[in-house]
C-alpha positions in Angstrom: -156.2 -233.5 16.1 -153.1 -233.2 18.0 -151.1 -230.1 17.4 -147.4 -229.7 17.3 -145.6 -227.5 19.9 -145.0 -224.9 17.1 -148.6 -224.8 16.1 -149.6 -224.4 19.8 -147.3 -221.4 20.3 -148.3 -220.0 17.1 -151.9 -219.7 18.5 -150.5 -218.4 21.9 -148.0 -216.0 21.0 -150.2 -213.2 19.4 -152.2 -213.1 22.5 -149.1 -212.9 24.6 -147.8 -210.1 22.5 -151.1 -208.1 22.8 -151.2 -208.6 26.5 -147.5 -207.2 26.9 -148.4 -204.3 24.8 -151.4 -203.4 26.9 -149.5 -203.7 30.1 -146.7 -201.4 28.9 -149.1 -198.7 27.4 -151.2 -198.6 30.4 -148.8 -199.1 33.2 -145.3 -198.6 31.8 -144.5 -195.9 34.3 -145.5 -197.8 37.3 -142.9 -198.5 40.0 -142.5 -202.1 41.1 -139.1 -202.1 42.9 -136.7 -200.1 45.0 -133.0 -200.7 45.1 -130.9 -200.3 48.3 -127.2 -199.6 48.3 -126.8 -203.1 50.0 -128.7 -204.7 46.8 -126.4 -202.8 44.5 -123.4 -204.1 46.1 -124.9 -207.4 46.7 -125.6 -208.8 43.4 -128.9 -207.1 42.8 -130.5 -209.9 45.2 -134.3 -209.3 45.4 -134.5 -206.5 43.0 -137.6 -206.8 40.8 -136.3 -206.0 37.4 -137.1 -208.8 35.0 -140.1 -210.7 33.8 -140.1 -214.5 33.9 -143.6 -216.2 33.4 -142.4 -219.8 33.2 -142.0 -220.2 37.2 -141.9 -218.3 40.4 -140.5 -219.2 43.8 -142.6 -218.2 46.7 -141.1 -218.1 50.2 -143.7 -219.9 51.8 -144.6 -222.5 49.1 -141.5 -223.0 46.9 -141.2 -223.6 43.2 -144.3 -222.9 41.2 -144.3 -223.8 37.4 -147.0 -222.0 35.5 -149.5 -221.8 38.4 -148.8 -225.4 39.5 -146.9 -226.1 42.7 -144.1 -228.5 42.0 -145.4 -231.5 43.9 -148.3 -231.6 41.6 -145.9 -232.2 38.8 -143.5 -234.8 40.4 -145.0 -237.7 38.5 -145.1 -236.0 35.1 -142.6 -236.7 32.3 -139.9 -233.9 31.7 -141.3 -233.7 28.2 -144.7 -232.6 29.7 -142.9 -230.1 31.9 -141.2 -228.5 28.8 -144.5 -228.1 27.2 -145.9 -226.7 30.1 -143.3 -224.1 30.5 -143.8 -223.0 27.1 -147.6 -222.9 26.8 -148.8 -222.7 30.4 -150.7 -226.0 29.9 -149.9 -229.7 30.2 -150.1 -231.5 26.8 -152.8 -233.9 25.9 -151.9 -237.6 25.3 -151.8 -237.0 21.7 -149.8 -233.8 21.9 -147.3 -235.5 24.1 -146.8 -238.3 21.8 -146.3 -235.9 18.8 -144.0 -233.9 20.8 -142.0 -236.8 21.8 -141.8 -237.9 18.1 -140.5 -234.5 17.2 -138.0 -234.5 19.9 -136.6 -237.8 18.7 -136.4 -236.4 15.1 -134.2 -233.7 16.5 -131.9 -236.3 18.4 -129.1 -237.0 16.1 -125.7 -235.9 17.5 -123.3 -234.6 14.8 -120.3 -236.8 14.4 -118.0 -233.8 14.7 -119.3 -233.4 18.3 -117.9 -236.8 19.6 -114.5 -235.9 17.6 -114.4 -232.7 19.6 -115.0 -234.4 22.9 -112.7 -237.2 22.2 -110.0 -234.5 21.4 -110.2 -232.6 24.8 -107.7 -233.5 27.4 -108.5 -236.4 29.6 -108.6 -234.2 32.6 -111.3 -231.9 31.2 -114.2 -231.3 33.6 -117.3 -233.0 32.4 -119.1 -229.5 32.6 -116.4 -228.1 30.3 -117.0 -230.9 28.0 -120.9 -230.3 28.0 -120.4 -226.7 27.4 -117.9 -227.0 24.6 -120.2 -229.6 23.0 -123.4 -227.4 22.9 -121.2 -224.4 21.8 -119.6 -226.5 18.9 -123.2 -227.5 17.8 -123.8 -223.8 17.0 -122.8 -224.9 13.4 -126.4 -226.4 13.3 -128.2 -223.1 14.3 -131.5 -222.5 12.5 -131.7 -219.1 13.9 -128.3 -218.0 12.8 -129.2 -219.3 9.3 -132.6 -217.6 9.1 -131.2 -214.2 10.6 -128.4 -214.1 7.9 -131.1 -214.7 5.3 -133.3 -212.0 6.8 -136.4 -212.4 8.5 -139.2 -210.3 10.4 -138.7 -209.9 14.2 -142.1 -211.4 14.7 -140.6 -214.7 13.3 -137.5 -214.8 15.5 -139.2 -217.2 18.0 -139.7 -220.0 15.1 -136.0 -220.6 14.4 -135.3 -220.3 18.2 -137.8 -223.1 18.9 -136.1 -225.1 16.2 -132.7 -224.6 17.9 -134.3 -225.4 21.2 -135.6 -228.7 20.0 -132.3 -229.6 18.7 -130.6 -228.9 22.0 -133.3 -230.6 24.2 -133.2 -233.5 21.7 -129.5 -234.0 22.0 -128.2 -232.8 25.4 -129.1 -235.9 27.1 -127.3 -238.1 24.7 -124.3 -235.7 24.7 -124.2 -235.8 28.6 -124.5 -239.4 28.9 -121.7 -239.8 26.2 -119.5 -237.4 28.1 -120.1 -239.7 31.2 -119.1 -242.8 29.4 -116.1 -241.2 27.7 -114.7 -239.4 30.8 -115.1 -242.3 33.3 -114.3 -245.1 31.0 -117.6 -246.7 31.1 -117.4 -248.3 27.7 -118.8 -247.5 24.2 -121.1 -244.6 23.7 -124.8 -245.8 23.8 -127.1 -244.8 21.0 -130.4 -243.3 22.1 -133.7 -245.4 22.1 -136.5 -244.9 19.6 -138.9 -246.0 22.2 -138.0 -244.7 25.7 -139.0 -241.3 27.0 -136.5 -238.5 27.4 -135.6 -239.1 31.2 -135.6 -243.0 30.9 -133.3 -242.9 27.9 -130.8 -240.6 29.6 -130.5 -243.1 32.3 -130.2 -246.0 29.9 -127.5 -244.3 27.9 -125.6 -243.5 31.1 -125.4 -247.4 31.4 -127.2 -247.4 34.9 -128.8 -250.6 35.8 -132.7 -250.2 35.4 -133.5 -252.0 38.6 -137.0 -252.8 37.5 -137.6 -249.2 36.2 -136.8 -247.4 39.5 -133.7 -245.8 37.9 -135.8 -244.4 35.1 -138.2 -243.1 37.6 -135.5 -241.6 39.6 -134.0 -239.8 36.6 -137.4 -238.4 35.5 -137.9 -237.1 38.9 -134.6 -235.4 39.1 -135.2 -233.7 35.5 -138.5 -232.6 36.5 -137.5 -231.0 39.9 -134.4 -229.2 38.6 -136.2 -228.0 35.4 -136.6 -224.1 36.1 -136.3 -222.0 39.0 -137.3 -218.3 38.0 -135.4 -216.1 35.7 -132.8 -214.5 38.2 -130.5 -217.5 38.9 -127.1 -217.3 37.4 -127.7 -219.9 34.6 -131.1 -218.6 33.7 -130.2 -215.0 33.8 -127.0 -215.4 31.7 -128.7 -217.4 29.0 -131.3 -214.6 29.1 -128.7 -211.8 28.9 -126.7 -213.5 26.0 -130.0 -214.3 24.3 -131.2 -210.7 24.5 -128.5 -209.7 22.3 -130.0 -212.0 19.5 -127.3 -214.7 20.0 -128.6 -218.0 18.9 -129.7 -220.5 21.7 -126.5 -222.4 21.3 -124.5 -219.6 22.4 -126.9 -218.6 25.0 -127.4 -221.9 26.6 -123.7 -222.5 26.6 -123.2 -219.4 28.3 -125.8 -220.3 30.9 -124.1 -223.8 31.5 -120.9 -222.0 32.2 -122.7 -220.0 34.9 -124.2 -223.2 36.3 -120.6 -224.7 36.6 -119.9 -222.1 39.2 -119.4 -223.5 42.7 -121.9 -221.2 44.1 -124.5 -222.4 41.8 -124.4 -226.0 40.6 -122.1 -227.5 43.2 -124.4 -227.8 46.1 -125.9 -231.3 45.8 -122.2 -232.8 45.7 -121.3 -230.7 48.6 -124.3 -231.9 50.6 -123.5 -235.7 49.7 -119.9 -235.1 50.9 -120.9 -233.9 54.3 -123.3 -236.9 54.6 -120.6 -239.3 53.6 -118.1 -237.7 56.0 -120.7 -238.1 58.8 -121.1 -241.8 57.9 -117.3 -242.2 57.8 -116.8 -240.5 61.2 -119.5 -243.0 62.8 -118.6 -246.1 60.9 -122.0 -246.2 59.0 -125.5 -244.6 59.3 -125.1 -242.6 62.4 -127.8 -242.2 65.2 -129.8 -238.9 65.6 -127.7 -238.2 68.7 -124.4 -238.6 66.6 -125.8 -236.5 63.8 -126.6 -233.8 66.3 -123.2 -233.9 67.9 -121.6 -233.6 64.4 -123.8 -231.0 63.3 -122.7 -228.8 66.2 -119.1 -229.6 65.5 -119.5 -228.4 62.1 -121.2 -225.2 63.1 -118.8 -224.5 66.0 -115.8 -224.7 63.5 -117.1 -221.8 61.6 -118.7 -223.9 58.7 -122.2 -224.4 57.4 -124.1 -227.5 57.2 -124.6 -227.9 53.2 -128.3 -228.3 52.0 -129.8 -226.3 54.7 -130.9 -222.8 54.2 -132.2 -221.0 50.9 -132.1 -217.5 49.7 -135.7 -217.3 48.9 -137.5 -220.1 50.6 -138.6 -220.1 54.4 -140.0 -223.6 54.4 -138.6 -227.1 53.6 -138.1 -227.0 49.7 -140.9 -229.1 48.4 -138.4 -230.5 45.8 -136.6 -232.0 48.9 -139.9 -233.4 50.1 -140.3 -235.1 46.7 -136.9 -236.8 46.7 -137.4 -237.8 50.2 -140.7 -239.4 49.6 -139.2 -241.3 46.6 -136.3 -242.5 48.9 -138.7 -243.8 51.4 -140.6 -245.6 48.8 -137.7 -247.2 46.9 -134.4 -247.1 49.0 -135.6 -246.7 52.7 -132.9 -249.1 53.9 -129.9 -247.7 51.9 -127.7 -246.3 54.7 -126.8 -243.1 52.5 -130.6 -242.2 52.3 -131.1 -243.3 55.8 -128.6 -240.8 56.9 -130.1 -238.0 54.8 -133.4 -238.8 56.4 -132.1 -238.6 59.8 -130.3 -235.4 59.2 -133.5 -233.9 58.0 -135.0 -234.9 61.5 -132.0 -233.3 63.5 -130.5 -230.3 61.7 -133.5 -228.0 61.6 -133.6 -228.2 65.3 -129.9 -227.6 65.6 -130.1 -224.6 63.4 -133.1 -223.3 65.2 -131.3 -223.5 68.4 -128.3 -221.8 67.0 -130.4 -218.9 65.9 -128.4 -217.7 63.0 -130.1 -219.3 60.0 -133.2 -217.3 58.5 -134.3 -220.7 57.0 -133.3 -223.8 59.0 -135.0 -226.1 56.4 -133.4 -228.2 53.6 -133.4 -227.1 50.1 -133.3 -229.5 47.2 -129.5 -230.3 47.0 -129.8 -231.8 50.6 -131.6 -234.9 49.1 -130.9 -235.2 45.5 -127.2 -236.4 45.7 -128.3 -239.5 47.9 -130.5 -240.8 45.1 -127.9 -240.4 42.4 -125.3 -242.2 44.7 -127.8 -245.0 45.2 -128.5 -245.6 41.5 -124.9 -245.8 40.5 -123.6 -242.3 39.7 -120.7 -241.9 42.1 -118.7 -239.4 40.2 -119.4 -236.2 42.2 -118.2 -233.9 39.6 -120.6 -235.1 37.1 -123.6 -234.2 39.2 -123.7 -230.6 37.8 -124.0 -232.1 34.2 -127.2 -233.8 35.4 -128.4 -230.5 36.8 -127.5 -228.9 33.3 -129.6 -231.4 31.3 -132.6 -230.5 33.5 -132.1 -226.8 33.5 -131.8 -226.8 29.7 -135.6 -226.9 29.7 -136.1 -223.7 31.6 -133.4 -221.9 29.9 -134.8 -222.8 26.4 -138.6 -222.1 27.4 -137.6 -218.7 28.5 -135.5 -218.1 25.5 -138.1 -218.9 23.1 -140.8 -216.8 24.9 -138.4 -213.9 25.1 -138.0 -214.1 21.4 -141.6 -214.3 20.8 -142.4 -211.2 22.7 -139.5 -209.1 21.7 -138.0 -208.7 25.1 -135.4 -205.9 24.8 -131.6 -206.3 25.3 -130.4 -206.4 28.7 -128.7 -203.4 29.7 -129.0 -202.2 33.4 -127.5 -198.8 34.3 -124.4 -199.1 36.5 -123.1 -196.4 39.0 -119.7 -195.8 40.5 -118.8 -196.1 44.2 -118.3 -192.5 44.1 -121.9 -191.8 43.0 -123.1 -194.1 45.9 -121.1 -192.0 48.2 -122.3 -188.7 47.0 -126.0 -189.9 47.1 -125.6 -191.1 50.7 -123.9 -188.0 51.8 -120.7 -189.9 52.8 
């Protein structure tokens, strides 16, 4: 008989708690990282100082979710990925069906959320609208209610999971409603009782299904952006806020505020902008020689080529490869995708010849925008909202697990510049 996600976690969590307690008892004083002055000043990049079991990013392999390379998961449903993130295993067919049913049961958006969104200035950024909506829904928090009533620490994960289901069950509906309100696309579309999470998001946006292609694209997008370790700004911010026992509505809203930053969530639209500028310069899909010339022009003007290079990866991002394969299958003749594909052929060679880039290969953002553009989402500032709907899965799964394992409040020790100077003898 299929078990609910809560029942599955109820079996798993005691074993995880025992494992963590054993590691801390036996190896608590073992050193796992050293910190340089450059890292202290440089945003703690590369410092090993937190635990995230949902996913890792290997420099030579890319994103790995619970031991599975992302390319093995590209044809899965987002709901399967969320289950995998939390439990370490993919759901059975019966478990998936039961989970989808539960998720839909948590899918009613309170009417006051629509009133809040409609009351915001017409010039509001769609990310501000999404953040505000999630924060406003804190009124629905099961965690806050249970905490105020009094509950054992070992039970914290249960209402956290309940809140996670509420956020995940509604965020795609809210995000789609924001798109239709902000860009005057017509009435808000109610969620379907039959479609899966990703397909229903595409439908509620009002995108033409194109014989199911649009649904497939959205599922792929949501899977590929679902999680990316625990140190990125959105996940780390969500974790820090959640570590204070702020409920998931506070924590996820905070994480989304981080995702709204230009250095975190803006990349795919910048990549697409560069591609469209290239096409405008040459009056359509440019040749490889024209792309090479424009790439050198961009680099010689002191700018970078968006979408190429990554802080961790030293190979082509497999998520880019997944998008590229999808594009070749469904939109090979689309001039924007054709340009993206030719850029992939040309730009790494240019960057290698220039010799400044540690990683000349494309990251996920180099390819995602072309697919969104092809299927009708041409409002660039909305792209981060799509990213947010997906990344909510990673933030929420990490949050539930951290509550289950009693992860401590985040409180790194800071030092002053004077202390650094005294320690370095300067």
